[in-house]
C-alpha positions as CSV (number, residue, x, y, z in Angstrom):
1,M,76.6,104.1,116.5
2,S,77.6,107.6,116.1
3,S,80.0,109.1,113.4
4,S,81.3,112.5,112.3
5,V,81.4,111.4,108.7
6,D,78.4,112.5,106.6
7,Y,78.0,109.1,104.6
8,S,75.1,110.8,102.5
9,S,77.3,113.3,101.1
10,P,78.3,113.3,97.4
11,S,81.7,113.9,98.3
12,A,82.0,110.8,100.6
13,Q,84.8,108.7,99.4
14,F,84.8,104.8,99.8
15,T,87.7,103.8,97.8
16,F,91.1,104.7,97.0
17,D,94.5,103.7,95.2
18,M,97.4,104.0,97.6
19,N,99.9,103.7,94.5
20,Q,98.9,107.1,93.9
21,S,99.8,108.4,97.5
22,P,103.6,108.2,98.0
23,L,104.7,109.4,101.4
24,F,108.5,108.7,100.7
25,V,110.5,107.3,97.8
26,K,114.2,106.3,98.2
27,D,114.1,104.2,95.0
28,Q,112.0,101.6,93.2
29,Q,112.5,99.0,95.9
30,N,112.1,101.2,98.9
31,Y,109.3,103.4,99.4
32,I,106.2,104.1,101.5
33,N,102.5,104.9,100.4
34,I,100.1,106.4,103.1
35,L,96.3,106.3,103.4
36,G,94.7,108.6,106.0
37,I,91.6,110.8,106.1
38,Q,93.3,113.2,103.8
39,Q,93.2,110.4,101.0
40,L,89.9,108.8,102.1
41,N,87.6,111.1,103.8
42,T,85.2,108.4,105.3
43,L,88.0,106.9,107.4
44,E,87.5,106.9,111.2
45,N,90.3,105.9,113.7
46,S,92.1,103.9,111.0
47,S,95.0,104.7,108.5
48,L,97.7,102.7,106.9
49,L,101.3,102.9,105.6
50,D,102.2,100.6,102.8
51,I,105.8,99.7,103.2
52,F,108.3,98.2,100.6
53,L,111.9,97.5,101.5
54,S,115.1,95.6,100.3
55,P,117.5,93.8,102.6
56,G,119.4,96.1,105.0
57,N,117.0,99.2,104.5
58,V,115.5,100.6,107.6
59,V,112.4,102.5,108.4
60,E,114.3,105.0,110.6
61,P,113.9,105.3,114.3
62,H,110.5,107.2,115.2
63,Y,107.4,107.2,117.3
64,H,103.8,107.9,116.6
65,Q,102.7,110.4,119.2
66,N,99.0,109.8,118.4
67,A,98.4,106.2,117.5
68,A,99.5,102.7,118.2
69,E,101.0,100.7,115.2
70,L,100.4,97.0,114.1
71,V,103.1,96.0,111.7
72,Y,101.8,93.2,109.3
73,C,104.2,91.2,107.0
74,I,102.7,90.5,103.6
75,S,106.1,89.2,102.0
76,G,109.9,88.9,102.6
77,A,110.9,89.5,106.3
78,A,111.7,92.2,108.7
79,V,112.9,92.8,112.2
80,V,110.8,95.2,114.0
81,S,112.7,96.8,117.0
82,I,110.9,98.4,119.9
83,L,112.3,100.2,122.9
84,N,110.3,99.3,125.9
85,P,110.1,102.6,127.9
86,F,109.1,100.4,131.2
87,T,112.1,98.1,131.0
88,K,114.4,100.1,129.0
89,E,115.0,97.1,126.7
90,V,115.2,96.9,122.8
91,L,113.0,94.2,121.9
92,N,113.6,92.7,118.4
93,F,110.8,90.6,116.6
94,T,111.4,88.9,113.3
95,I,108.3,88.8,111.4
96,T,107.5,86.8,108.0
97,P,104.5,86.6,105.8
98,G,101.2,86.4,108.1
99,Q,103.0,87.5,111.3
100,V,102.6,90.9,113.1
101,A,104.3,93.1,115.7
102,N,102.5,95.3,117.9
103,V,104.0,98.8,118.6
104,P,102.1,100.6,121.5
105,Q,101.3,104.4,120.9
106,G,104.4,106.9,121.6
107,W,107.0,103.9,121.8
108,W,110.3,104.4,119.9
109,H,110.9,101.7,117.1
110,Y,112.2,101.1,113.6
111,E,112.1,98.2,111.0
112,M,114.8,96.6,109.0
113,A,114.2,94.2,105.9
114,T,116.1,91.0,106.0
115,K,114.9,89.6,102.8
116,E,114.1,90.7,99.2
117,N,110.7,92.1,98.4
118,T,109.9,92.8,101.9
119,H,106.4,94.2,102.0
120,L,104.9,95.4,105.2
121,L,101.5,97.0,106.1
122,A,101.5,99.4,109.1
123,I,98.0,99.9,110.5
124,F,97.0,102.7,113.0
125,D,94.2,103.4,115.3
126,A,94.1,107.0,114.2
127,D,92.8,108.6,110.9
128,T,96.2,110.2,110.4
129,P,99.6,108.6,111.5
130,E,101.6,111.4,112.9
131,V,105.2,110.8,113.4
132,I,108.3,112.1,115.1
133,L,111.3,111.0,113.1
134,G,114.9,110.3,114.9
135,S,116.6,112.4,111.8
136,D,114.5,115.4,112.8
137,I,115.3,115.2,116.5
138,L,118.8,115.0,115.7
139,K,118.9,117.7,113.2
140,F,116.7,120.3,114.6
141,T,117.7,120.1,118.3
142,P,120.4,122.8,119.0
143,A,123.9,121.4,119.0
144,S,124.5,123.7,122.0
145,V,121.7,122.0,124.0
146,M,122.9,118.6,123.0
147,A,126.5,119.2,123.8
148,H,125.5,121.1,127.2
149,T,123.1,118.4,128.2
150,Y,125.2,115.2,127.5
151,C,128.6,117.0,128.4
152,M,129.8,116.6,124.8
153,D,132.1,119.0,122.5
154,E,129.6,120.9,120.5
155,E,131.9,121.1,117.5
156,Q,132.3,117.1,117.5
157,W,128.4,116.9,117.7
158,K,127.9,119.3,114.8
159,E,130.5,117.2,112.7
160,T,128.9,113.8,113.7
161,T,125.5,114.9,112.7
162,A,126.4,117.2,109.7
163,P,125.4,114.2,107.1
164,I,122.0,113.6,108.8
165,K,119.1,114.6,106.6
166,P,115.8,115.5,108.0
167,S,112.8,113.3,107.4
168,T,114.9,110.6,106.3
169,Y,112.2,107.7,106.5
170,I,114.2,105.1,105.0
171,G,117.9,104.7,105.5
172,P,120.7,104.4,104.7
173,Y,120.9,107.2,102.1
174,A,121.4,106.2,98.4
175,D,124.6,108.1,98.5
176,C,125.9,106.7,101.8
177,D,129.5,105.9,101.8
178,H,130.1,103.0,104.1
179,A,133.8,102.9,103.1
180,Q,134.3,105.9,105.3
181,M,133.2,104.0,108.4
182,M,135.6,102.4,110.7
183,P,135.8,98.5,110.6
184,H,134.0,97.9,113.8
185,Q,131.4,100.4,112.9
186,Q,130.6,98.3,109.6
187,Q,130.7,95.1,111.4
188,Q,128.2,96.4,114.0
189,M,125.9,97.8,111.2
190,Y,125.9,94.9,108.9
191,Y,125.9,92.0,111.3
192,Q,124.0,93.1,114.3
193,P,120.4,93.0,112.8
194,Y,121.0,89.3,111.6
195,R,121.5,87.9,115.1
196,P,119.0,85.4,116.2
197,Y,115.8,87.3,117.4
198,P,112.7,86.0,119.3
199,H,110.0,85.1,116.7
200,F,106.6,86.8,117.2
201,Y,103.9,84.3,117.1
């Protein structure tokens, strides 16, 4: 068994408190803690995100370019949604305590809590969970490129994407004003996630 870790070093770490390692904090019910090789230097080919969510909160659409992700539900319930790039279908899996959903490396996905005190553990097969976030793609791709590529009005694109904050991680924003949304948008946003989903056993 070969390893790049020097386990005899006095600086080798074998324990860590993830409560001291926030990745993102929205509020007291919605936050993510991280554990990677930067936090625990003896890790090899594994890392974790400890995710806490309240109902309706979403880990924003994203993908991990360097790792697959196994999402394990500790408490509450969540819908894990995955875009299958081979079938072009969005797969929705409801997971409850003891159940998992597997997200292959590089697949676009997101998670929404459907119960109070939802606690998820995201397990990666890399020592650092790298990520590309939907909010960053939308915010940093030049408006002129999006408008030209998709035959859109550039000013309308700028206006539509203006509220997006880079590195959102957990949405919607605390100051999100759903009252400004059109009724059909509100209905889609609030009711679509609660349609019956296939259970993942």
